[in-house]
C-alpha positions as CSV (number, residue, x, y, z in Angstrom):
1,X,59.0,-49.2,-40.3
2,X,62.7,-48.8,-40.5
3,X,65.6,-51.0,-41.1
4,X,69.2,-50.5,-41.2
5,X,72.5,-53.0,-41.3
6,X,75.4,-51.3,-40.1
7,X,78.4,-53.4,-39.5
8,X,81.3,-52.5,-37.3
9,X,84.5,-54.3,-37.3
10,X,87.3,-53.9,-34.5
11,X,90.2,-54.9,-36.5
12,X,92.9,-55.5,-39.2
13,X,92.9,-53.6,-42.3
14,X,89.9,-54.4,-45.2
15,X,92.1,-57.3,-46.5
16,X,91.9,-59.3,-43.4
17,X,88.2,-58.4,-42.3
18,X,85.9,-61.4,-42.6
19,X,83.0,-61.1,-45.0
20,X,79.7,-59.3,-44.5
21,X,77.1,-61.4,-43.6
22,X,73.7,-59.7,-43.6
23,X,70.5,-59.9,-40.9
24,X,67.4,-60.3,-41.7
25,X,64.4,-58.0,-40.2
26,X,63.3,-61.7,-38.6
27,X,66.6,-61.8,-36.7
28,X,66.4,-62.1,-33.0
29,X,66.1,-58.7,-30.8
30,X,69.0,-59.7,-28.8
31,X,71.1,-58.9,-32.1
32,X,69.8,-55.6,-32.7
33,X,72.2,-52.7,-31.7
34,X,74.1,-55.2,-29.5
35,X,77.8,-56.4,-30.3
36,X,77.9,-60.1,-31.4
37,X,81.5,-61.7,-32.1
38,X,82.1,-63.0,-35.2
39,X,84.0,-66.3,-35.8
40,X,87.3,-64.9,-35.8
41,X,86.8,-63.1,-32.3
42,X,86.2,-59.2,-34.5
43,X,83.1,-57.3,-33.1
44,X,80.2,-57.2,-35.0
45,X,77.2,-54.6,-34.2
46,X,74.0,-55.1,-35.7
47,X,71.2,-52.0,-36.3
48,X,68.3,-52.4,-38.5
49,X,66.9,-49.5,-40.3
50,X,65.6,-48.9,-43.9
51,X,62.2,-46.9,-44.5
52,X,59.1,-48.4,-46.2
53,X,56.9,-46.2,-48.3
54,X,53.3,-47.6,-48.7
55,X,51.6,-47.0,-52.1
56,X,48.5,-48.2,-53.5
57,X,47.9,-49.2,-56.9
58,X,45.2,-47.3,-59.1
59,X,44.7,-50.5,-61.5
60,X,43.8,-53.2,-58.4
61,X,43.6,-51.1,-55.1
62,X,46.2,-53.4,-53.6
63,X,48.9,-51.9,-51.1
64,X,52.4,-52.2,-51.8
65,X,55.4,-51.6,-49.6
66,X,58.4,-50.2,-51.2
67,X,61.5,-49.6,-50.0
68,X,62.7,-45.6,-49.9
69,X,65.6,-46.5,-52.1
70,X,63.6,-48.5,-54.8
71,X,60.5,-45.5,-54.7
72,X,62.9,-44.0,-57.7
73,X,63.4,-47.0,-60.0
74,X,59.3,-47.2,-61.0
75,X,58.5,-50.1,-58.9
76,X,55.3,-52.4,-60.0
77,X,52.2,-53.6,-57.7
78,X,53.1,-57.0,-56.3
79,X,49.3,-58.2,-57.1
80,X,48.3,-56.8,-61.1
81,X,52.2,-56.0,-62.0
82,X,50.8,-52.6,-63.2
83,X,53.6,-50.0,-62.5
84,X,52.7,-48.1,-59.5
85,X,52.0,-44.2,-58.8
86,X,54.7,-43.0,-56.8
87,X,53.4,-39.2,-57.0
88,X,51.3,-39.7,-53.8
89,X,48.3,-37.7,-55.6
90,X,44.9,-38.3,-54.0
91,X,42.8,-41.3,-55.6
92,X,39.4,-41.4,-56.1
93,X,37.5,-44.4,-54.1
94,X,34.2,-46.0,-53.6
95,X,33.0,-47.1,-50.2
96,X,33.8,-50.6,-50.1
97,X,37.2,-49.4,-51.1
98,X,37.7,-46.6,-48.4
99,X,37.0,-49.4,-45.6
100,X,39.5,-51.9,-47.3
101,X,42.6,-49.4,-46.9
102,X,41.5,-47.9,-43.8
103,X,41.5,-51.2,-42.7
104,X,44.6,-52.8,-44.0
105,X,46.8,-49.7,-44.3
106,X,50.3,-49.5,-42.3
107,X,50.3,-45.9,-43.0
108,X,47.7,-43.3,-41.7
109,X,44.9,-42.7,-44.4
110,X,43.6,-39.2,-45.2
111,X,40.2,-39.4,-46.4
112,X,38.8,-35.9,-48.7
113,X,35.2,-36.6,-48.5
114,X,33.6,-33.9,-50.9
115,X,30.9,-32.8,-53.5
116,X,31.6,-31.6,-57.3
117,X,28.9,-28.6,-56.4
118,X,30.8,-27.5,-52.9
119,X,32.8,-24.4,-53.8
120,X,35.4,-25.0,-50.5
121,X,35.6,-28.6,-51.6
122,X,37.1,-27.6,-55.3
123,X,39.5,-24.6,-53.3
124,X,40.7,-27.4,-50.9
125,X,41.3,-29.8,-53.9
126,X,44.9,-28.0,-54.9
127,X,45.9,-28.3,-51.5
128,X,45.6,-31.7,-50.6
129,X,46.9,-32.4,-53.8
130,X,50.2,-30.7,-52.9
131,X,49.9,-32.2,-49.3
132,X,49.3,-35.4,-50.7
133,X,52.6,-35.5,-52.7
134,X,54.5,-33.8,-50.4
135,X,54.2,-36.7,-48.2
136,X,53.9,-39.9,-51.0
137,X,54.6,-42.9,-49.1
138,X,53.8,-41.6,-45.8
139,X,50.7,-41.0,-46.1
140,X,47.6,-42.0,-48.0
141,X,45.2,-39.7,-49.7
142,X,42.2,-41.2,-51.0
143,X,38.7,-38.8,-51.8
144,X,35.4,-40.2,-51.8
145,X,32.4,-38.1,-54.0
146,X,29.7,-37.7,-51.3
147,X,26.9,-37.6,-53.6
148,X,27.8,-40.8,-55.4
149,X,28.7,-42.6,-52.4
150,X,26.2,-41.1,-49.5
151,X,26.9,-44.4,-47.2
152,X,30.4,-43.1,-46.3
153,X,28.6,-39.7,-45.1
154,X,26.0,-41.4,-43.4
155,X,28.7,-44.3,-41.7
156,X,31.2,-41.4,-40.3
157,X,28.5,-39.0,-39.7
158,X,29.5,-36.4,-41.6
159,X,27.0,-33.3,-42.0
160,X,29.3,-30.6,-44.0
161,X,31.8,-30.7,-46.4
162,X,34.5,-30.8,-47.1
163,X,35.5,-33.2,-44.5
164,X,38.8,-34.6,-43.6
165,X,39.0,-37.9,-41.7
166,X,42.3,-39.0,-40.8
167,X,42.8,-43.1,-39.7
168,X,45.4,-44.5,-38.2
169,X,45.6,-48.1,-37.4
170,X,41.8,-49.0,-38.7
171,X,40.4,-46.1,-36.4
172,X,39.6,-42.6,-36.9
173,X,42.3,-40.4,-35.3
174,X,41.1,-37.0,-36.1
175,X,38.1,-35.0,-37.8
176,X,38.5,-32.0,-39.5
177,X,35.5,-29.8,-41.4
178,X,35.6,-27.1,-43.2
179,X,39.0,-25.9,-45.1
180,X,41.8,-24.9,-42.9
181,X,44.8,-22.4,-44.4
182,X,47.3,-24.4,-46.2
183,X,50.1,-24.0,-43.4
184,X,47.2,-25.0,-40.7
185,X,45.9,-27.8,-42.7
186,X,49.8,-29.3,-43.3
187,X,50.5,-29.0,-39.4
188,X,46.8,-30.8,-38.2
189,X,48.0,-33.9,-41.2
190,X,51.1,-33.9,-39.4
191,X,50.2,-33.7,-35.7
192,X,48.1,-36.8,-35.7
193,X,49.5,-38.5,-39.2
194,X,53.4,-38.2,-39.1
195,X,53.7,-38.5,-35.0
196,X,54.8,-41.4,-33.5
C-alpha cells in the first residue's frame, strides 16, 4: 500500500502560505489526486503515498506493518514489544503458524518445504535466504520441515522436495518443485509475488 502526501500551493511567498494540513489515509476518495481550495482560496492537491513493509515477529509470530521510512529505526512488535527482525531472513514455522500467516498476510508468502536429509534442499537454502533478504518487507519467506510437519505436505499435496509454494491473499498462486538456478528462481518469485 502506498501513501503519499503532496501539498501544492499556488500563490504567495512561503511566509504567506496557509498552514499545511495532513490528510489521513482515510480521507475521502474525492480528495485523492484532485485539487481542492483552502480557506484563503489557494489550491491544494492531495496525493497519498507511503510504502508499508510487513515483518513477522520471531517471538510471537504477529505480523507487523512498518512504514518504509521507519524500517532502519529498529522497529518493535506491536504485540509483544520485541525488536523486529527486518533482515527478511526465512523463518522456521509449524503447520498451524503457517496457516495463520498465509491467511492474514497483506504481502505474498513464499513457503519452502524442505527436509534436513535432502541435498537439493540444503543447496536451495542460501539461494532462498538471499532472495528473502533482498525482498525484505515485500515478501514473507517461511520454511517448513516436512519430516517434523508431514501434515503440511499432505494438505498441500507435496510429493517432492524442495517444494516452493507462493501464496497471495490466502490462496496458493504458484508452485515450484525442485531447485531452479538463482536468476530463474528470482524471476519466478517476482512474477507471482511482486506483480500487481
